[in-house]
PDB file of N, CA, C and O in Angstrom:
ATOM      1  N   PHE A   1      14.383 -13.396  -6.925  1.00  0.00           N
ATOM      2  CA  PHE A   1      13.273 -14.234  -7.064  1.00  0.00           C
ATOM      3  C   PHE A   1      12.524 -13.296  -7.845  1.00  0.00           C
ATOM      4  O   PHE A   1      12.811 -12.102  -7.759  1.00  0.00           O
ATOM      5  N   SER A   2      11.364 -13.784  -8.788  1.00  0.00           N
ATOM      6  CA  SER A   2      10.794 -13.142  -9.450  1.00  0.00           C
ATOM      7  C   SER A   2       9.180 -13.489  -9.329  1.00  0.00           C
ATOM      8  O   SER A   2       8.689 -14.606  -9.174  1.00  0.00           O
ATOM      9  N   ARG A   3       8.597 -12.414  -9.425  1.00  0.00           N
ATOM     10  CA  ARG A   3       7.104 -12.722  -9.160  1.00  0.00           C
ATOM     11  C   ARG A   3       6.577 -11.584 -10.129  1.00  0.00           C
ATOM     12  O   ARG A   3       7.221 -10.605 -10.508  1.00  0.00           O
ATOM     13  N   ASP A   4       4.984 -11.989 -10.520  1.00  0.00           N
ATOM     14  CA  ASP A   4       4.257 -11.188 -12.059  1.00  0.00           C
ATOM     15  C   ASP A   4       3.141 -10.148 -11.470  1.00  0.00           C
ATOM     16  O   ASP A   4       2.238  -9.653 -12.145  1.00  0.00           O
ATOM     17  N   CYS A   5       3.373  -9.916 -10.097  1.00  0.00           N
ATOM     18  CA  CYS A   5       2.797  -8.638 -10.008  1.00  0.00           C
ATOM     19  C   CYS A   5       3.403  -7.890  -8.603  1.00  0.00           C
ATOM     20  O   CYS A   5       3.984  -8.377  -7.634  1.00  0.00           O
ATOM     21  N   PHE A   6       3.061  -6.673  -8.880  1.00  0.00           N
ATOM     22  CA  PHE A   6       3.679  -5.895  -8.253  1.00  0.00           C
ATOM     23  C   PHE A   6       3.283  -6.140  -6.698  1.00  0.00           C
ATOM     24  O   PHE A   6       4.174  -6.063  -5.852  1.00  0.00           O
ATOM     25  N   TRP A   7       1.961  -6.433  -6.324  1.00  0.00           N
ATOM     26  CA  TRP A   7       1.545  -6.250  -5.230  1.00  0.00           C
ATOM     27  C   TRP A   7       1.703  -7.599  -4.357  1.00  0.00           C
ATOM     28  O   TRP A   7       0.905  -8.490  -4.647  1.00  0.00           O
ATOM     29  N   VAL A   8       2.460  -7.817  -3.514  1.00  0.00           N
ATOM     30  CA  VAL A   8       2.568  -8.768  -2.665  1.00  0.00           C
ATOM     31  C   VAL A   8       1.644  -9.568  -1.880  1.00  0.00           C
ATOM     32  O   VAL A   8       1.427 -10.778  -1.937  1.00  0.00           O
ATOM     33  N   VAL A   9       1.086  -8.575  -1.059  1.00  0.00           N
ATOM     34  CA  VAL A   9      -0.278  -9.191  -0.091  1.00  0.00           C
ATOM     35  C   VAL A   9      -1.278  -8.473  -0.526  1.00  0.00           C
ATOM     36  O   VAL A   9      -1.023  -7.323  -0.884  1.00  0.00           O
ATOM     37  N   GLN A  10      -2.423  -8.882  -0.590  1.00  0.00           N
ATOM     38  CA  GLN A  10      -3.801  -8.301   0.157  1.00  0.00           C
ATOM     39  C   GLN A  10      -4.671  -9.091   0.885  1.00  0.00           C
ATOM     40  O   GLN A  10      -5.130 -10.202   0.621  1.00  0.00           O
ATOM     41  N   ASN A  11      -4.869  -8.225   2.020  1.00  0.00           N
ATOM     42  CA  ASN A  11      -5.418  -8.254   3.200  1.00  0.00           C
ATOM     43  C   ASN A  11      -7.089  -9.188   2.700  1.00  0.00           C
ATOM     44  O   ASN A  11      -7.585  -9.118   1.575  1.00  0.00           O
ATOM     45  N   ASP A  12      -7.517  -9.781   3.567  1.00  0.00           N
ATOM     46  CA  ASP A  12      -9.246 -10.325   3.185  1.00  0.00           C
ATOM     47  C   ASP A  12      -9.932  -9.656   4.527  1.00  0.00           C
ATOM     48  O   ASP A  12      -9.414  -9.899   5.617  1.00  0.00           O
ATOM     49  N   PRO A  13     -10.995  -8.886   4.455  1.00  0.00           N
ATOM     50  CA  PRO A  13     -11.408  -8.425   5.387  1.00  0.00           C
ATOM     51  C   PRO A  13     -12.345  -9.236   6.165  1.00  0.00           C
ATOM     52  O   PRO A  13     -12.714  -9.037   7.322  1.00  0.00           O
ATOM     53  N   SER A  14     -12.749 -10.378   5.198  1.00  0.00           N
ATOM     54  CA  SER A  14     -13.700 -11.162   5.736  1.00  0.00           C
ATOM     55  C   SER A  14     -12.955 -11.999   6.781  1.00  0.00           C
ATOM     56  O   SER A  14     -13.668 -12.367   7.714  1.00  0.00           O
ATOM     57  N   VAL A  15     -11.934 -12.299   6.813  1.00  0.00           N
ATOM     58  CA  VAL A  15     -10.895 -13.044   7.875  1.00  0.00           C
ATOM     59  C   VAL A  15     -10.391 -12.471   8.878  1.00  0.00           C
ATOM     60  O   VAL A  15     -10.479 -12.849  10.047  1.00  0.00           O
ATOM     61  N   ILE A  16      -9.891 -11.618   8.507  1.00  0.00           N
ATOM     62  CA  ILE A  16      -9.681 -10.520   9.744  1.00  0.00           C
ATOM     63  C   ILE A  16      -9.223  -8.857   9.408  1.00  0.00           C
ATOM     64  O   ILE A  16      -8.833  -8.287   8.390  1.00  0.00           O
ATOM     65  N   ASN A  17      -9.454  -8.476  10.633  1.00  0.00           N
ATOM     66  CA  ASN A  17      -9.814  -7.178  10.522  1.00  0.00           C
ATOM     67  C   ASN A  17      -8.705  -6.096  10.898  1.00  0.00           C
ATOM     68  O   ASN A  17      -8.658  -5.392  11.907  1.00  0.00           O
ATOM     69  N   VAL A  18      -7.622  -6.164   9.572  1.00  0.00           N
ATOM     70  CA  VAL A  18      -6.125  -5.450  10.032  1.00  0.00           C
ATOM     71  C   VAL A  18      -6.092  -3.942  10.775  1.00  0.00           C
ATOM     72  O   VAL A  18      -5.395  -3.590  11.726  1.00  0.00           O
ATOM     73  N   LEU A  19      -6.880  -3.332  10.171  1.00  0.00           N
ATOM     74  CA  LEU A  19      -6.154  -2.081  10.915  1.00  0.00           C
ATOM     75  C   LEU A  19      -7.812  -1.533  11.358  1.00  0.00           C
ATOM     76  O   LEU A  19      -8.462  -0.908  10.519  1.00  0.00           O
ATOM     77  N   TYR A  20      -8.373  -1.821  12.675  1.00  0.00           N
ATOM     78  CA  TYR A  20      -9.087  -1.324  12.891  1.00  0.00           C
ATOM     79  C   TYR A  20      -9.815   0.022  13.345  1.00  0.00           C
ATOM     80  O   TYR A  20      -9.136   0.559  14.219  1.00  0.00           O
ATOM     81  N   PRO A  21     -10.926   0.721  13.056  1.00  0.00           N
ATOM     82  CA  PRO A  21     -12.142   0.183  13.041  1.00  0.00           C
ATOM     83  C   PRO A  21     -12.889  -0.152  12.260  1.00  0.00           C
ATOM     84  O   PRO A  21     -13.992  -0.636  12.513  1.00  0.00           O
ATOM     85  N   ASP A  22     -12.242   0.119  10.727  1.00  0.00           N
ATOM     86  CA  ASP A  22     -13.057  -0.192   9.670  1.00  0.00           C
ATOM     87  C   ASP A  22     -13.116  -1.756   9.227  1.00  0.00           C
ATOM     88  O   ASP A  22     -12.067  -2.364   9.018  1.00  0.00           O
ATOM     89  N   ALA A  23     -14.140  -2.262   9.118  1.00  0.00           N
ATOM     90  CA  ALA A  23     -14.381  -3.616   9.057  1.00  0.00           C
ATOM     91  C   ALA A  23     -14.121  -3.817   7.558  1.00  0.00           C
ATOM     92  O   ALA A  23     -13.263  -4.675   7.348  1.00  0.00           O
ATOM     93  N   PHE A  24     -14.647  -3.239   6.450  1.00  0.00           N
ATOM     94  CA  PHE A  24     -14.557  -3.367   5.388  1.00  0.00           C
ATOM     95  C   PHE A  24     -13.388  -2.720   4.334  1.00  0.00           C
ATOM     96  O   PHE A  24     -13.661  -2.629   3.137  1.00  0.00           O
ATOM     97  N   ALA A  25     -12.215  -2.326   4.798  1.00  0.00           N
ATOM     98  CA  ALA A  25     -11.044  -2.242   4.478  1.00  0.00           C
ATOM     99  C   ALA A  25     -10.353  -2.852   3.763  1.00  0.00           C
ATOM    100  O   ALA A  25      -9.813  -3.713   4.457  1.00  0.00           O
ATOM    101  N   THR A  26      -9.895  -2.963   2.331  1.00  0.00           N
ATOM    102  CA  THR A  26      -9.111  -3.694   2.032  1.00  0.00           C
ATOM    103  C   THR A  26      -7.353  -2.845   1.881  1.00  0.00           C
ATOM    104  O   THR A  26      -7.081  -1.698   1.529  1.00  0.00           O
ATOM    105  N   TYR A  27      -6.452  -3.979   2.312  1.00  0.00           N
ATOM    106  CA  TYR A  27      -5.173  -3.231   2.236  1.00  0.00           C
ATOM    107  C   TYR A  27      -4.218  -4.058   1.234  1.00  0.00           C
ATOM    108  O   TYR A  27      -4.353  -5.271   1.388  1.00  0.00           O
ATOM    109  N   TRP A  28      -3.543  -3.791   0.518  1.00  0.00           N
ATOM    110  CA  TRP A  28      -2.730  -4.044  -0.379  1.00  0.00           C
ATOM    111  C   TRP A  28      -1.332  -3.790  -0.285  1.00  0.00           C
ATOM    112  O   TRP A  28      -1.090  -2.588  -0.388  1.00  0.00           O
ATOM    113  N   VAL A  29      -0.277  -4.547  -0.117  1.00  0.00           N
ATOM    114  CA  VAL A  29       1.181  -4.431   0.226  1.00  0.00           C
ATOM    115  C   VAL A  29       1.937  -4.698  -1.160  1.00  0.00           C
ATOM    116  O   VAL A  29       1.539  -5.180  -2.220  1.00  0.00           O
ATOM    117  N   ALA A  30       3.184  -4.199  -0.747  1.00  0.00           N
ATOM    118  CA  ALA A  30       4.258  -4.243  -1.983  1.00  0.00           C
ATOM    119  C   ALA A  30       5.564  -4.326  -1.288  1.00  0.00           C
ATOM    120  O   ALA A  30       5.666  -4.158  -0.073  1.00  0.00           O
ATOM    121  N   SER A  31       6.374  -4.538  -1.922  1.00  0.00           N
ATOM    122  CA  SER A  31       7.794  -4.300  -1.311  1.00  0.00           C
ATOM    123  C   SER A  31       9.154  -4.453  -2.406  1.00  0.00           C
ATOM    124  O   SER A  31       9.595  -5.410  -3.042  1.00  0.00           O
ATOM    125  N   PHE A  32       9.519  -3.191  -2.297  1.00  0.00           N
ATOM    126  CA  PHE A  32      10.412  -3.014  -3.098  1.00  0.00           C
ATOM    127  C   PHE A  32      11.771  -2.001  -2.783  1.00  0.00           C
ATOM    128  O   PHE A  32      11.604  -0.920  -2.218  1.00  0.00           O
ATOM    129  N   ASP A  33      12.716  -2.327  -3.081  1.00  0.00           N
ATOM    130  CA  ASP A  33      14.215  -1.611  -2.807  1.00  0.00           C
ATOM    131  C   ASP A  33      14.398  -0.190  -3.562  1.00  0.00           C
ATOM    132  O   ASP A  33      14.060  -0.216  -4.745  1.00  0.00           O
ATOM    133  N   ILE A  34      14.812   0.872  -3.136  1.00  0.00           N
ATOM    134  CA  ILE A  34      15.160   1.967  -3.840  1.00  0.00           C
ATOM    135  C   ILE A  34      16.606   2.174  -3.733  1.00  0.00           C
ATOM    136  O   ILE A  34      16.941   2.130  -2.549  1.00  0.00           O
ATOM    137  N   PRO A  35      17.590   2.383  -4.531  1.00  0.00           N
ATOM    138  CA  PRO A  35      18.763   2.642  -4.131  1.00  0.00           C
ATOM    139  C   PRO A  35      19.204   4.132  -3.648  1.00  0.00           C
ATOM    140  O   PRO A  35      18.771   5.030  -4.369  1.00  0.00           O
ATOM    141  N   VAL A  36      19.897   4.483  -2.681  1.00  0.00           N
ATOM    142  CA  VAL A  36      20.129   5.693  -2.210  1.00  0.00           C
ATOM    143  C   VAL A  36      20.325   7.094  -3.408  1.00  0.00           C
ATOM    144  O   VAL A  36      21.437   7.335  -3.879  1.00  0.00           O
ATOM    145  N   GLY A  37      19.364   7.738  -3.702  1.00  0.00           N
ATOM    146  CA  GLY A  37      19.047   8.685  -4.562  1.00  0.00           C
ATOM    147  C   GLY A  37      18.214   8.445  -5.820  1.00  0.00           C
ATOM    148  O   GLY A  37      18.311   9.006  -6.911  1.00  0.00           O
ATOM    149  N   GLY A  38      17.604   7.749  -5.534  1.00  0.00           N
ATOM    150  CA  GLY A  38      16.486   6.521  -6.566  1.00  0.00           C
ATOM    151  C   GLY A  38      15.503   7.027  -6.645  1.00  0.00           C
ATOM    152  O   GLY A  38      15.789   7.901  -5.827  1.00  0.00           O
ATOM    153  N   LYS A  39      14.529   7.268  -6.927  1.00  0.00           N
ATOM    154  CA  LYS A  39      13.243   7.493  -7.178  1.00  0.00           C
ATOM    155  C   LYS A  39      11.896   6.495  -7.735  1.00  0.00           C
ATOM    156  O   LYS A  39      11.926   5.917  -8.822  1.00  0.00           O
ATOM    157  N   VAL A  40      11.164   6.448  -7.130  1.00  0.00           N
ATOM    158  CA  VAL A  40       9.697   5.630  -7.884  1.00  0.00           C
ATOM    159  C   VAL A  40       8.828   6.795  -8.452  1.00  0.00           C
ATOM    160  O   VAL A  40       8.726   7.869  -7.859  1.00  0.00           O
ATOM    161  N   PHE A  41       8.169   6.507  -9.707  1.00  0.00           N
ATOM    162  CA  PHE A  41       7.526   6.848 -10.292  1.00  0.00           C
ATOM    163  C   PHE A  41       5.963   6.581 -10.030  1.00  0.00           C
ATOM    164  O   PHE A  41       5.993   5.671 -10.858  1.00  0.00           O
ATOM    165  N   LEU A  42       4.753   6.574  -9.647  1.00  0.00           N
ATOM    166  CA  LEU A  42       3.331   5.835  -9.734  1.00  0.00           C
ATOM    167  C   LEU A  42       2.642   6.796 -10.772  1.00  0.00           C
ATOM    168  O   LEU A  42       2.644   8.027 -10.788  1.00  0.00           O
ATOM    169  N   LYS A  43       2.089   5.958 -11.581  1.00  0.00           N
ATOM    170  CA  LYS A  43       1.084   6.348 -12.508  1.00  0.00           C
ATOM    171  C   LYS A  43      -0.011   5.497 -12.409  1.00  0.00           C
ATOM    172  O   LYS A  43       0.107   4.273 -12.338  1.00  0.00           O
ATOM    173  N   GLY A  44      -1.304   6.221 -12.398  1.00  0.00           N
ATOM    174  CA  GLY A  44      -2.247   5.945 -12.287  1.00  0.00           C
ATOM    175  C   GLY A  44      -3.781   6.160 -12.016  1.00  0.00           C
ATOM    176  O   GLY A  44      -4.049   7.285 -12.438  1.00  0.00           O
ATOM    177  N   GLU A  45      -4.582   5.733 -11.641  1.00  0.00           N
ATOM    178  CA  GLU A  45      -5.852   6.494 -11.463  1.00  0.00           C
ATOM    179  C   GLU A  45      -6.457   5.943  -9.943  1.00  0.00           C
ATOM    180  O   GLU A  45      -6.512   4.726  -9.770  1.00  0.00           O
ATOM    181  N   PHE A  46      -6.852   6.760  -8.981  1.00  0.00           N
ATOM    182  CA  PHE A  46      -7.469   6.683  -7.949  1.00  0.00           C
ATOM    183  C   PHE A  46      -8.467   5.745  -8.224  1.00  0.00           C
ATOM    184  O   PHE A  46      -9.037   5.711  -9.315  1.00  0.00           O
ATOM    185  N   PRO A  47      -8.747   4.872  -7.170  1.00  0.00           N
ATOM    186  CA  PRO A  47     -10.111   3.501  -7.662  1.00  0.00           C
ATOM    187  C   PRO A  47     -11.657   4.549  -7.026  1.00  0.00           C
ATOM    188  O   PRO A  47     -11.793   5.504  -6.262  1.00  0.00           O
ATOM    189  N   HIS A  48     -12.267   3.982  -7.581  1.00  0.00           N
ATOM    190  CA  HIS A  48     -13.883   4.964  -7.131  1.00  0.00           C
ATOM    191  C   HIS A  48     -14.255   4.089  -6.182  1.00  0.00           C
ATOM    192  O   HIS A  48     -14.979   3.124  -6.429  1.00  0.00           O
ATOM    193  N   ALA A  49     -13.790   4.360  -5.033  1.00  0.00           N
ATOM    194  CA  ALA A  49     -13.641   4.370  -3.565  1.00  0.00           C
ATOM    195  C   ALA A  49     -14.261   5.755  -2.743  1.00  0.00           C
ATOM    196  O   ALA A  49     -14.549   6.912  -3.051  1.00  0.00           O
ATOM    197  N   ARG A  50     -14.276   5.165  -1.887  1.00  0.00           N
ATOM    198  CA  ARG A  50     -15.155   6.700  -0.857  1.00  0.00           C
ATOM    199  C   ARG A  50     -13.725   7.166  -0.241  1.00  0.00           C
ATOM    200  O   ARG A  50     -13.708   8.328   0.167  1.00  0.00           O
ATOM    201  N   TYR A  51     -12.302   6.280  -0.094  1.00  0.00           N
ATOM    202  CA  TYR A  51     -11.210   6.746   0.356  1.00  0.00           C
ATOM    203  C   TYR A  51     -10.080   5.708  -0.217  1.00  0.00           C
ATOM    204  O   TYR A  51     -10.262   4.492  -0.264  1.00  0.00           O
ATOM    205  N   SER A  52      -8.969   6.325  -0.614  1.00  0.00           N
ATOM    206  CA  SER A  52      -7.867   5.454  -1.093  1.00  0.00           C
ATOM    207  C   SER A  52      -6.797   6.290  -0.479  1.00  0.00           C
ATOM    208  O   SER A  52      -7.024   7.288   0.205  1.00  0.00           O
ATOM    209  N   SER A  53      -5.579   5.803  -0.776  1.00  0.00           N
ATOM    210  CA  SER A  53      -4.321   6.383  -0.232  1.00  0.00           C
ATOM    211  C   SER A  53      -3.294   5.919  -0.464  1.00  0.00           C
ATOM    212  O   SER A  53      -3.540   4.853  -1.029  1.00  0.00           O
ATOM    213  N   LEU A  54      -2.010   6.079  -0.363  1.00  0.00           N
ATOM    214  CA  LEU A  54      -0.615   5.610  -0.503  1.00  0.00           C
ATOM    215  C   LEU A  54       0.156   5.836   0.471  1.00  0.00           C
ATOM    216  O   LEU A  54       0.642   6.959   0.602  1.00  0.00           O
ATOM    217  N   HIS A  55       0.395   4.964   1.234  1.00  0.00           N
ATOM    218  CA  HIS A  55       1.510   5.225   2.389  1.00  0.00           C
ATOM    219  C   HIS A  55       2.828   4.564   2.305  1.00  0.00           C
ATOM    220  O   HIS A  55       2.741   3.346   2.151  1.00  0.00           O
ATOM    221  N   ILE A  56       4.196   5.109   2.372  1.00  0.00           N
ATOM    222  CA  ILE A  56       5.591   4.701   2.250  1.00  0.00           C
ATOM    223  C   ILE A  56       5.945   4.730   3.674  1.00  0.00           C
ATOM    224  O   ILE A  56       5.874   5.613   4.528  1.00  0.00           O
ATOM    225  N   TYR A  57       6.527   2.964   3.690  1.00  0.00           N
ATOM    226  CA  TYR A  57       7.155   3.182   5.166  1.00  0.00           C
ATOM    227  C   TYR A  57       9.006   2.726   5.270  1.00  0.00           C
ATOM    228  O   TYR A  57       9.283   2.016   4.303  1.00  0.00           O
ATOM    229  N   ASN A  58       9.483   2.823   5.625  1.00  0.00           N
ATOM    230  CA  ASN A  58      10.962   2.250   5.597  1.00  0.00           C
ATOM    231  C   ASN A  58      10.754   0.893   6.021  1.00  0.00           C
ATOM    232  O   ASN A  58       9.637   0.416   6.218  1.00  0.00           O
ATOM    233  N   PRO A  59      12.129   0.112   6.196  1.00  0.00           N
ATOM    234  CA  PRO A  59      12.565  -1.280   6.551  1.00  0.00           C
ATOM    235  C   PRO A  59      11.907  -1.444   7.786  1.00  0.00           C
ATOM    236  O   PRO A  59      11.284  -2.501   7.884  1.00  0.00           O
ATOM    237  N   ILE A  60      11.874  -0.648   8.801  1.00  0.00           N
ATOM    238  CA  ILE A  60      11.483  -1.482  10.112  1.00  0.00           C
ATOM    239  C   ILE A  60       9.869  -0.487  10.562  1.00  0.00           C
ATOM    240  O   ILE A  60       9.583  -0.049  11.676  1.00  0.00           O
ATOM    241  N   LEU A  61       9.106  -0.377   9.356  1.00  0.00           N
ATOM    242  CA  LEU A  61       7.828   0.228   8.975  1.00  0.00           C
ATOM    243  C   LEU A  61       7.434   1.436   9.866  1.00  0.00           C
ATOM    244  O   LEU A  61       6.337   1.384  10.421  1.00  0.00           O
ATOM    245  N   GLN A  62       8.204   2.482  10.047  1.00  0.00           N
ATOM    246  CA  GLN A  62       8.350   3.684  10.346  1.00  0.00           C
ATOM    247  C   GLN A  62       7.605   4.193   9.027  1.00  0.00           C
ATOM    248  O   GLN A  62       7.745   3.619   7.947  1.00  0.00           O
ATOM    249  N   PRO A  63       6.632   5.557   9.245  1.00  0.00           N
ATOM    250  CA  PRO A  63       6.248   5.937   8.222  1.00  0.00           C
ATOM    251  C   PRO A  63       6.942   6.958   7.675  1.00  0.00           C
ATOM    252  O   PRO A  63       7.651   7.583   8.464  1.00  0.00           O
ATOM    253  N   LEU A  64       6.938   7.352   6.387  1.00  0.00           N
ATOM    254  CA  LEU A  64       7.607   8.320   5.593  1.00  0.00           C
ATOM    255  C   LEU A  64       6.981   9.031   5.122  1.00  0.00           C
ATOM    256  O   LEU A  64       7.511  10.142   5.138  1.00  0.00           O
ATOM    257  N   ASP A  65       5.601   9.010   4.437  1.00  0.00           N
ATOM    258  CA  ASP A  65       5.238   9.686   3.632  1.00  0.00           C
ATOM    259  C   ASP A  65       3.546   9.120   3.179  1.00  0.00           C
ATOM    260  O   ASP A  65       3.173   8.035   3.623  1.00  0.00           O
ATOM    261  N   ALA A  66       2.768   9.811   2.431  1.00  0.00           N
ATOM    262  CA  ALA A  66       1.511   9.473   2.235  1.00  0.00           C
ATOM    263  C   ALA A  66       0.913  10.280   1.312  1.00  0.00           C
ATOM    264  O   ALA A  66       1.258  11.460   1.248  1.00  0.00           O
ATOM    265  N   ILE A  67      -0.086   9.757   0.448  1.00  0.00           N
ATOM    266  CA  ILE A  67      -0.959  10.319  -0.384  1.00  0.00           C
ATOM    267  C   ILE A  67      -2.234  10.073   0.047  1.00  0.00           C
ATOM    268  O   ILE A  67      -2.450   9.004   0.618  1.00  0.00           O
ATOM    269  N   ALA A  68      -3.382  11.096  -0.167  1.00  0.00           N
ATOM    270  CA  ALA A  68      -4.551  10.537   0.300  1.00  0.00           C
ATOM    271  C   ALA A  68      -5.495  11.146  -0.623  1.00  0.00           C
ATOM    272  O   ALA A  68      -5.190  12.265  -1.036  1.00  0.00           O
ATOM    273  N   ASP A  69      -6.814  10.516  -1.112  1.00  0.00           N
ATOM    274  CA  ASP A  69      -7.794  10.754  -1.959  1.00  0.00           C
ATOM    275  C   ASP A  69      -8.729  10.842  -1.140  1.00  0.00           C
ATOM    276  O   ASP A  69      -8.833   9.841  -0.431  1.00  0.00           O
ATOM    277  N   TYR A  70      -9.502  11.690  -0.937  1.00  0.00           N
ATOM    278  CA  TYR A  70     -10.914  11.849   0.052  1.00  0.00           C
ATOM    279  C   TYR A  70     -12.077  12.039  -0.717  1.00  0.00           C
ATOM    280  O   TYR A  70     -13.169  12.170  -0.164  1.00  0.00           O
TER     281      TYR A  70
END
């Protein structure tokens, strides 16, 4: 299938608090396959926010790595 945006899902904190206790956090979700030995390069700027992070999970949602900007 094809889509025009990298981000697949964005939660709406006014509807459901996904990861308690932060009632005002917004979480964006993207999913893609990386072949064995493949690499992903991210280029951009952290948003003007009090906190931002990127987390990588495997297909069974075990955390693999993360980058945080405090």
